[in-house]
N, C-alpha and C positions, 0 to 999 in steps of 0.2 A: 504494500500500500504506500509505503514511504517513497518508493521509486516512482510510482505514478504521480504522487504529489510533486516530486521534483520535476518530472516532465511537464506538468501543468504550470508549475511556478516558473520554469525557464521561459515559457511563452510570455510571461509578464515583464521580462527584462526589456528595456528600451535603450537605444543607442543614438548618439548624435555626433557630428563631427567635433574633433578636439581642436578648439581655437588656438591652443598654445603651440601647435606644430603646423601652422599654415594649412589647416583643413585636412592634413593627412592624419590618419588614425581615428579611432573612435573612443568616445567616452560612454561608459555605462552610467546612465542617469537615474535609474530607478533604485536608489540606495536602499529603500525599505524593502523592495522586492528582492534585491541582492542579498540582504540580510536574511530573509526567509529561506532563500536557496542555500546559503552557506550553513544555516542552522540545520536544514534537512540533510545536507550532504556531509556535514561534519568536517568541512575544510574551510580554510581562510578565504576572506573576500579577495585578497590580492591574487591568490592562486586561481580563483575562478575568473577574475578580470583578465589576467594574463592569458589564461587558456582560451578565452573566448575572443579577445581583442588583438591577439598577436599570433604569429606563427614563426616557427623556427626554420630558417633556410640554411641549408648546408651547401656551400660552394667552395671548390678548391681547397678543401680541408678546413675551411673556416665555418663557424656557426654565426649567423646573423639573425637578429630578431626583427621581423618585419611587422609593422603596424597594419592592422586591417581597417578598411573603411567601415562606416556604420552598416552598410549593406552586407559586406563580407562578415562582419561580426554577428549580424543577425543570422546569416547562413551558418556560421560556425556554431552558434547557440542552438539553432534548429537541428544541426547534425548531431550535437551532443544529446539533445532530447530524443531524437530518433534512435540513436544507438542504445540509450537507456531503455526505451520502450521495446526495442528489438530483443534486448537481453531478457526483459520481463516475460515477453511472449515466449521466448525460447525456453525459459525455465518452466513456464506453465505447460507447454507442449510436452516437455520432457517428463514432468510429473504425471500428466495425463497418460502418456504412453506407458510409464512404469506401473501406474495403477490399473491399467486395463490389460497389461501383458500377463500371460500365464507365468507361474513361478518358474517352471523349467526353462523359460526364455528370459529370465531376469525380472520377473514380476515380484509382487510383494508377498510377505508371509506374516502370520500373526506372531505374538511374542514367544510362543512356544516353538516357533519355527515351522509350523504346519502351514500348508498352502491355504490361502484365502480365495483362490480362484473358484469360480462357479463350476457347476456340474459340467458345462461344456468345455471348461478349461481354456476359454478364450475371452477376450474382451474387445469391445469395439466402441467407437463413437461414430454415429451415423449422421450423415447430412442428406437432406432430401433435395434432389435435383428436380426442379419444376419444369424443365425445358426439354421435354420430348423423350422419345424412346432411345434406349441405348442399344447398341448393336454388339451382339456377342456371336461367337462362332456357333454356339448352341444355346437357344433360348428355351428355358423350362416354363412350365405352367406358372410356377411361382414368379418368375421374371415377368411373364405376361400380366399377372395380377398387379405386380408392382408398377409396371409401366402404365397399366390402365388407371390405377389410382393417381399416378403422377399426371396423366393427361387430364383427369378430372380436376385436380388441383390447379393445373396450368390454366384450364378453361375458366375456372372461377377467378383466378388471379387476373387474367386478361379482361374478363368482363367487368370486374370491380374497378380495376385501375383505369381502363379506358372510359368507363362510364363516369367515374369520378372526375377525370380531366374534362370530359365533354360537359358535365354539369358546371364545372368551374368556368369554362369558356362561355357557356350560355349565360351564367350569372353575371359575368363581366361584359356581356354584349359582344363577344368576339365570335364571328361566324367561322365555322370550320367545315370544310368539305372533305370529310373523312368517313369512310365506311368501315366500322370495326369488324364487320363480318368477314373482311378479307384476311384477318389474322385469327379468326375464330377456329378452334380445332374441333368443332362439333361433328364434322364429317368423320374424323378418326374415331371419336367416341361412338357414333352411330354404327360404324363398321364393326367395332368390337362387340357392341351390344347386339 
């Protein structure tokens, strides 16, 4: 949770040109926001300022510190936030994979060391694809039922969404010449039924 707070707080930092160096470089101007970030991250304000507003350039064996513009500093700050967020998502995916993986494949066990895997000894996280039939080398009756249910869901989704947009347009007095029946999948449903 703290990492997500840091990501959100980084978005509150603002930058402007540093007038003391002829417009080159950036100043972090949201000191109260910076204080919140440093508190959450547990590091000093100067460390964050330097990490976001400068970059280290190595050339011919020398290391030079280049000052970033306000736009570059914002991009640097955003890159830090994206990396933190990416790490959080990576940890969550890893934990979900370990929780749903059978013990013999590296899954979890209870305190006594016994498997907590279900009877099937498998785990999964399912996502529903609402956009059409899948093509397999061999389709079973079960897959036909799944595809049929997906087609019904897609039909409902299309009808609800396009009707909602059409209603909004009509409410605002915008004329549209669009026939939603051209994207309707009722023919597929009628074929299966």
